[in-house]
N, C-alpha and C positions, 0 to 999 in steps of 0.2 A: 603401652598405648595410653595417651592422655584421655581423660574423660572429656567428651565433647558435649557442650550444652546445646541441645536442639532449639532452644528458644533464642539463641544468639542469631544475629544477622551477620552473614559472612560475605567476604569480598575477595576476589582474586582476578588476575588477568586470565582470560579464557583462551588466549592465543599463546603460541609458543614464544619463549624468550627470544629477543633479538629485534631487529628493525623490520618494519613492513609498512606497506601503504595503509593498512587498516589494522587496528588493534582493538580487542574486545575486553571489557571489564564486566564481570558478572557479579551480581549481589543476590543473595537469597535469604529470606527470613522475615519475621514479623515487622522489622523496622524499615523494610524497603520503601513503603510509601512516604514516610517522613524523610528518609535519606534522599529519595528521588526529588522531593520538593526542595530540599536544601541544595542539591547539586544542579537542579534545573531551573532555579529561580522561582520556586513556588508552584511549578506546574507538574502535575503527574500525567504522563502521556496516556492517551486512550489505550485500553487493553488490546494487545495483539496487533498494534498498528505502529509501523516505523514512523517516528516523529523526528523531524529535524530540530535539534536543540543545541543550545550553548551550555557546556558543562562549566560550572562556576566554582570558584574558591570561596572561602569564608568572607571575603570582602566584596563578593559579587563580581569579581574580575573573571574574565574568561580563561579557563584552563585549556579548552579545546572546544571544537564543535563537531557534531556528527549526528548519528541516529541513536535515539533512545527507544528501547522496546520494553514494555511493561507487561508482565504476565501475572495476573492475580491468582492467588491460591484458590482452589487446588489445581488449576489448569496450567501447570508449568512442569518443567522437567523434574524439579525437586518436590512438587506438590505444595510448595510454599510460594509466597509472593516473590517474583524474580524480576530484576531489572538488568538489562544489558545495555551498555554504553559502547557504541561502535564509533570509535574516533580514529585519529591518526596513530600509526603503530610504532612511534618512537618510544624507547624505554622510559625516557623522562616524562613523557605525557602519561603513559600507563601508570607509572609510579605516582604521579601527582593525583590521578583519579582515584587510585586505591587509597592514598593518604587522606584525601578529602572524605572518602566514605568512612574511613576509620575515625576521623575527627567528628563525624556525625553519628558515631555509635556502632559501626560495624567492627568486626574483628577479621583479621586475615584468615582465610580458609586454610585448613590442613590439606595436603595433597589427597585428592580423591573424595573430598568431603561433599561436594555437590552430588556426586553419584551415590555416596553413602546415604545422604538425605533422601534421594530418590528411592533407594531401597527401603529405608526405614519408614517412608511414607507410602509404601506399596505401589510406587510408580514403576518399579522394576523388581523382578525376582532375583535371586542370587545368581543364577546363570546369566541373566541379562546384564547384571551389574559387572560380572566378570568379563562379559563380552565387550563392554566399553573399553576396558584395558586392552583386550585382545585386538580390537579394531585400531586403537591408537598405535599399538606395537606391530601391527601387521606389516610384514616385509614383502608381501606379494599380493597380487590381485586375488589369488585363490584364498589366501589367508584372510584377506579383507572380506571377501564374499562369505566365507564361513562365519566370521565374526558378526557380520550384518544379519545373517540368518539367525544366529543365536540371540542377537539383540532384539530382533523382531519376534522372538518367542518360539522359533522352530524347535530348538533343543528342549526347552521347557515343555512344549506340547508332547514331544516324544516321551519324556520322563513321566509326565502325567498319564499318558496312555499306558505305559508299562505299569505304573502304580494301580491304575484301574484294573488292568489285567490280573495283577497279583491279588487284588481284593476279590475279584470274581472267582479266581482259583481257590482262595481261602474259603469262600462261601461254599463252593462245591466240595471241598475236602471236609 
């Protein structure tokens, strides 16, 4: 496993590969405000508000337009500053947005790195982080429901209850 620098700002498409009406590119890390300003023409969107924006290249030309959402740290999925760009879902558009973010100082995220950062920043515990993968891979409604319950902390709550019970038992013994 490569060593991942948590001070890096990372970028990746957040939607599945292929064509679609909407595609999402997500960035996370300390460089998000500066990268957002570079991609959005100097404007950082208001926190937690969908803002109609033009996504720009280095010459100021439009790459695409869509919604920009900014989540300042620590109030985001990863616990870091996060920017989501919701544009058109063509592979060329998403690649251009990722490339522009890389030009501005981000690096391409490793698979699962956004969730890893959420775990490392205490936004998710290990069971919840694993539940993200389970939810993505769920092949039935029942499996999806079970993964959602774990993601919401139900499994972790059960484990913590058992741990508390064991501690009480040890005290009595």
